[in-house]
Structures are given as structure tokens and as C-alpha cells.
NUZA-68064 format. One line per field, with one value per residue (C-alpha): residue number from 0; residue in one letter; x, y, z. Coordinates in pm, whole numbers, plus 32768, in hexadecimal, padded with zeros to 4 digits. Layout:
N
i <- c(NUM;...);
aa <- c(a;...);
px <- c(X;...);
py <- c(Y;...);
pz <- c(Z;...);
//
This chain:
306
i <- c(0;1;2;3;4;5;6;7;8;9;10;11;12;13;14;15;16;17;18;19;20;21;22;23;24;25;26;27;28;29;30;31;32;33;34;35;36;37;38;39;40;41;42;43;44;45;46;47;48;49;50;51;52;53;54;55;56;57;58;59;60;61;62;63;64;65;66;67;68;69;70;71;72;73;74;75;76;77;78;79;80;81;82;83;84;85;86;87;88;89;90;91;92;93;94;95;96;97;98;99;100;101;102;103;104;105;106;107;108;109;110;111;112;113;114;115;116;117;118;119;120;121;122;123;124;125;126;127;128;129;130;131;132;133;134;135;136;137;138;139;140;141;142;143;144;145;146;147;148;149;150;151;152;153;154;155;156;157;158;159;160;161;162;163;164;165;166;167;168;169;170;171;172;173;174;175;176;177;178;179;180;181;182;183;184;185;186;187;188;189;190;191;192;193;194;195;196;197;198;199;200;201;202;203;204;205;206;207;208;209;210;211;212;213;214;215;216;217;218;219;220;221;222;223;224;225;226;227;228;229;230;231;232;233;234;235;236;237;238;239;240;241;242;243;244;245;246;247;248;249;250;251;252;253;254;255;256;257;258;259;260;261;262;263;264;265;266;267;268;269;270;271;272;273;274;275;276;277;278;279;280;281;282;283;284;285;286;287;288;289;290;291;292;293;294;295;296;297;298;299;300;301;302;303;304;305);
aa <- c(m;e;q;t;p;d;l;k;k;q;a;l;l;l;h;t;k;g;n;n;l;v;k;r;g;k;f;d;d;a;l;k;s;y;d;a;a;l;e;i;n;s;q;s;e;k;t;l;l;q;k;a;r;l;l;f;d;l;k;r;y;s;e;s;a;l;a;l;d;r;i;l;e;i;d;s;k;n;v;e;a;l;v;e;r;g;s;v;f;d;v;q;g;l;s;a;e;a;l;s;y;f;s;k;a;v;e;i;s;p;h;n;i;m;a;r;r;y;l;g;r;k;l;t;n;m;g;e;c;d;r;a;i;q;i;i;d;d;g;l;k;i;d;a;c;d;d;e;l;l;y;l;k;g;f;a;l;q;k;s;e;k;y;r;e;a;l;d;f;f;d;r;a;i;s;a;n;p;k;n;t;p;a;k;f;r;k;f;l;v;s;i;r;f;d;k;t;e;k;p;f;e;l;f;w;d;a;v;d;d;d;p;r;g;m;l;s;i;i;g;y;s;l;e;s;a;p;e;n;g;f;f;w;y;v;k;a;v;i;l;h;e;y;m;s;f;i;g;s;k;e;e;a;l;a;a;i;s;c;a;i;e;i;d;p;d;d;a;f;n;w;f;y;k;g;s;i;l;q;c;l;g;r;n;e;e;a;s;q;s;m;k;q;a;q;i;l;e;k;e;l;p;l;e;s;q);
px <- c(8359;83CA;834F;8278;81EE;8090;80FB;818D;806D;7F9C;8077;802D;7F02;7EE6;7FD1;7E94;7D89;7E75;7E89;7D2F;7C95;7D5F;7CA6;7B4E;7BC9;7BD7;7D24;7CF3;7CAA;7DCC;7EC6;7E6C;7E94;7FDB;805B;7FCE;8067;81B2;8180;81BC;82A4;8354;8478;8391;83E4;82E4;81B0;82A0;8293;8128;80CF;81F6;811A;800C;8054;80F1;7FB0;7F0B;8017;8069;81E8;8296;8201;8257;83A7;83A7;835D;8436;85B1;8535;853C;8682;86F3;86B2;872A;87ED;87D7;8642;8614;84D2;84BE;8605;850F;83FD;84BF;8544;83D5;8398;84E4;8453;82F2;8366;845B;859D;8619;8782;870F;861C;8723;8836;871A;86B7;8840;88A2;875B;87E2;8953;88EA;87EF;8871;8763;865C;8575;8463;85D4;862F;84C7;84A3;863E;8611;84EC;8589;86C1;85DD;84F3;8610;86A7;878A;874A;8884;88B2;8748;8763;8877;87DD;8687;876D;8848;86B7;8676;8764;86CA;8552;850E;83AC;8397;827F;82FF;8450;83FF;8310;8432;84F5;8428;83F8;8574;8584;8470;84F9;862E;8564;85DE;8441;8439;84F9;8421;830E;838F;839C;826C;81B9;829B;821E;80A2;80E2;8193;8077;7F21;7EEE;7FEC;7F32;808D;8119;7FC4;7FC0;8139;80E3;7FD6;80B9;81DA;80EE;8034;81AA;8197;8035;7F42;7E2B;7D36;7DCB;7EAE;7D60;7C7D;7DAC;7D91;7C25;7C7C;7D4E;7C93;7B55;7C24;7C9D;7BAA;7CB0;7E01;7DA7;7D21;7E3F;7F47;7EC2;7EA4;7FFF;8030;7F5B;807A;8150;8079;7F46;7F62;7EEA;7D68;7D60;7DD5;7CCD;7BB0;7C20;7C38;7A91;7A4B;7AD6;7A37;78CA;78C0;7957;7999;7839;7897;782D;78AE;7942;7852;78B8;7A33;79C4;791E;7A5C;7B18;7A78;7A59;7BDC;7BF2;7B28;7BF4;7CF8;7C57;7B11;7ACB;7ABF;7961;794D;79C5;789D;77CB;7847;7829;76B4;76A9;773F;7669;7516;75AC;75B0;7445;74C1;7421;7401;758B;758C;74B3;75B0;76E1;7627;75CE;771B;778E;76A8;7728;7892;7822;76F5;76CE;76C5;7592;74AE;7497;7580;74F7);
py <- c(7E83;7CED;7C1D;7B06;79BA;7A7B;7BBC;7B33;7A74;7BC2;7C93;7B5F;7B7E;7D1C;7CD1;7BD0;7CBF;7DC8;7CDD;7CA6;7E21;7E57;7D4A;7DD3;7F79;7FCE;8069;8170;8049;7F65;809F;8094;7F07;7F5A;8028;7F7F;7E56;7F23;7FAF;7E32;7DDF;7F24;7E6E;7D82;7DC8;7CF4;7DD8;7F04;7E93;7E62;7FB6;8067;7FA3;802E;818A;819A;80F0;822C;8322;8352;8358;83F5;8333;8205;825E;8286;810D;8097;8158;80BE;7F60;7FD1;8061;7EF8;7E3C;7F06;7DCB;7D97;7D6E;7DB9;7EEB;7F57;7F0D;7FBD;80F2;80F5;8105;8239;82EA;82B2;8345;847D;84AB;843B;8363;8343;8305;81EF;817E;8122;80A9;7F8E;7F5B;7F48;7E12;7D52;7D7C;7CDA;7C10;7B97;7A7E;7B5C;7B4D;7C80;7D48;7D2C;7D92;7EDD;7EFB;7EB0;7F82;809D;8085;8066;81BF;8265;81D8;8118;7FF8;7F1E;7F53;7EE6;7D92;7D3B;7D05;7C9E;7B78;7B1A;7AF9;7A32;7929;78F4;78EC;78B1;78D2;7A1B;7AC2;7C05;7BDD;7B92;7CB6;7D9F;7D2C;7D50;7ECD;7F12;7E92;7F61;808C;802B;801B;7EB6;7E8E;7D29;7C97;7D40;7CCA;7B5B;7BA8;7C04;7A9A;7A0E;7AFB;7ABE;7929;790A;79DC;7A1F;7B2C;7C14;7D6B;7E2E;7D35;7D70;7EA5;7EC1;7DC9;7E8A;7FE5;7F16;7E32;7F5A;7FCA;7E8E;7E04;7F02;7DF1;7DED;7CC2;7DCB;7E49;7D30;7CCD;7E1A;7E18;7C94;7D53;7E27;7D3D;7C43;7D4D;7EAC;7F4F;7F03;7F7F;80C4;80E5;80C1;8182;82CD;8295;8296;83A4;847E;846F;8486;8560;856E;8452;845F;82C0;8292;8378;82F7;818E;823D;82BD;8165;80C1;819B;81AE;8043;7F43;803F;8078;8145;8289;83B3;82E1;835E;84AD;8450;8371;84B2;8577;8481;845E;85D8;85E0;852B;85F0;8727;8675;861C;86BB;8615;84E5;8465;833A;83F9;84CB;83B7;8318;8466;846C;8303;836F;84B4;83E4;82F5;8446;84A2;85DB;857F;8710;86E4;8581;85D0;86FA;860C;84D7;8604;867B;8511;84E5;8628;85BC;8436;8407;8295;82AA;826E;83BC;8311;8214;80CE);
pz <- c(8F71;8FA4;8EAC;8F63;8E86;8ED9;8E61;8D45;8CF7;8D13;8C51;8B58;8B6A;8B13;8A1A;897D;89D2;88F6;87D5;87EE;87F2;86CC;860E;867A;860C;8785;874E;8882;8958;890A;890C;8A75;8A9B;8A1D;8AFF;8C2E;8BD2;8BB6;8D20;8D78;8C94;8C11;8B4F;8A65;8909;88B1;8923;88CB;877F;874A;8801;8706;85AC;862D;867E;8513;8471;8551;8490;8601;8578;86A3;87A5;86DA;86A7;882F;8851;873F;87F1;892F;88BD;87DF;8955;89F3;88AF;87A1;86CB;86E0;8537;8586;8629;8520;840A;8482;850D;83AF;831E;840F;8379;8227;8251;831C;81BD;8277;814B;81BE;833D;829D;81CB;82DD;83CC;82A8;825E;83E8;83B7;82A2;8316;847D;83D2;82A5;8260;82CA;81B1;822F;8262;80FD;8056;80FF;8095;7F4A;7F54;7FC0;7EC7;7DAD;7E09;7E29;7CDB;7D8E;7C5B;7C60;7DE3;7E28;7D43;7DBA;7F29;7E74;7DD2;7F1E;7FB9;7E83;7EBA;8020;7FA8;7E03;7E69;7F18;7E5E;7F05;7E95;7D4A;7D06;7D8A;7C80;7B65;7C25;7C01;7AAF;7A38;7ACD;7A37;791F;78CE;7897;77D4;78FD;79EB;7965;7981;7AF2;7B3F;7AC2;7B74;7CB7;7C58;7BFB;7D6B;7DE9;7D24;7E17;7DE9;7D7D;7D79;7C84;7B9E;7BB1;7B19;7A1A;798C;798A;78CB;7802;7734;769F;75D1;75D0;7530;7542;767F;7718;7842;7879;78BC;799D;7A58;7A95;7B25;7C1D;7C69;7C91;7D91;7E36;7E16;7F64;7F10;7DC5;7E58;7F1F;7DE7;7D3E;7E39;7E56;7CF8;7CBF;7D93;7CD8;7B65;7BD1;7A59;7A0C;7996;799D;7AFF;7B7C;7AC4;7B4D;7CAD;7C86;7C00;7D28;7E07;7D85;7D17;7E04;7F43;8045;8137;8183;808A;7F70;7E8E;7EC1;7EB0;7D72;7CF7;7D52;7CCB;7B75;7B6A;7B41;7A24;797E;79C5;7953;7807;77B5;7662;76EF;76F4;77B3;78E7;78D7;78A0;79C9;7A96;7A68;7AE3;7BF9;7C45;7C11;7D20;7DF2;7D90;7CE6;7BB9;7B0E;7AF6;7A89;7951;7922;7918;783F;7749;7709;76DA;75FD;7560;7560;74F1;7452;7478;760A;7686;772B;787C;7926;793F);
//
């Protein structure tokens, strides 16, 4: 289709409409708007990229890959598309392919901080921490205050068991961006190795207060690799019970605290907390039984929740 000024304007309006629909949570309508824009201009890398990102967020990875491949047919050096394509490979468990695309993005645009973040993270997750640190350090020469790169270097150092150095970089990441939740979480995990006071836990719960959804996501990811960690299950229960108000969150909280109890059935506080959740669900008889079990295990705990 010949691109007249009016058609270009119409395609841009449809693209913008799609972006606004995404912000409003109307994802199906947004996809229709992007598709309408692409009917006018099928070569629009900008619209294809937005469509691909939305499909990725909707976990429609194969469709996202098709849109990204189309961009790379148009421009094989589109760094954003290379990074996004690598991310699709990554969630599909194709690590070698993901690494290849992230590496190509950095090779094409060595000053691109975003590409270095993705490559550094992937190398760290693959256990290639020395290579990751080299990629990250080169990025920090470009932007010494990039909180994501600072966090990722701390993460790579943590995986290399260089804990003191890792703490320093987590602190620097938090200083650069006080809202960097992953850095706070990692700092907690490292701090409890050295600091046996309550301070690491105070910092941890401050991070939960600052970003409960972010922490819930991190805890969920952590439980995939450490499902036997009772503390993480307890934290998940607390966030769902006390911070989330969507339908089903209380039931999910109950399931989480039940997992914590299964791991450590002698923890009185977990029984007590389960009773609190059951009371909120109106299941008073079960709540009473849970509270009584807590009292048996720990005499000083109150019989009823406050």
C-alpha cells in the first residue's frame, strides 16, 4: 500500500491508540489496533515491536516471536528486537539461542546499556560469572550509576561466593535507585550470612512495604528454585494476605502458609498466622483449631488473633 501522508498519520494514530489501550488493560483491543496499523504499514518496526512486547507479556511467546522475526527481516541489526527475541528464547528454555541473540545485540551496539543488562543477567544465570562481570564492567564504564548494572554485578559476585564485594554493589545499586527491589532482596540474602541481628530482616520488610508486587514476583521466582524454603512461603502468605486485595489472594495466602507449615510443622507462628487468614475467610472453626495448635507449640502466643 502506497504510504500517503494521510495513511501515515492514520497508522500513527492506530499505533498510539494501541499504546493507550494497553495502559487501560484492554489488551485484545490493543492488538487489534496494532494489526490495523500494520495493515496500513506492514514495515513499521515500531508497531511490530509494541505488538511483540504485548504478546510476550500475555505469554503468547510463539506469536511474539513471529512479530520479532518480521522486524529482523526488515532490519537484522535492530537491537531492541534482538534483545526481545532473546527473551522469548529464554522463557522457552532455549538458553544457547537466547545467549546468541543477546550477544549479537551487544556486538552490534556495544554502548547499549539495555543489551548489556540482558547479556550480563543471562551469563550470570548460566554460571558464567566472570564473563558476565566483564560485560557489566564495560557497561559501567559507560554509565557508572546504572542501578541495574550495579545490581547485576552484585548478583554475579554473589553467585561467585564473593559476598562482601556483592554487598557493596547491592548498596551502590540501592543508592542509585532506592526502589531497586531485587537489589534489596539480594542484599538481605547476603546480609544474613554475616549479620545475626534483626537488621537484615528489617531491611527486608522495608522492601516489601516499598514494592509488595515486586517482592511477590521475586519470591515466586525464588520458590521455583528453592521450594523447600519455609520462610519464602511465609513471606508469600504475608504479601498476599496483607498487601493484596484482589479476589483469591486470601486463598492463595492460605495455600502458601500451609506449605510453610508442611515444611516446618513445629513453627508455632506459622500456625498462628494460618489461623489469622482462616478468620478473614470466615472459617472460624478451622481458625480456632489452628490457633490452638499454635498455643500448644508456643505457650506465650495469644489464643486469638489481634
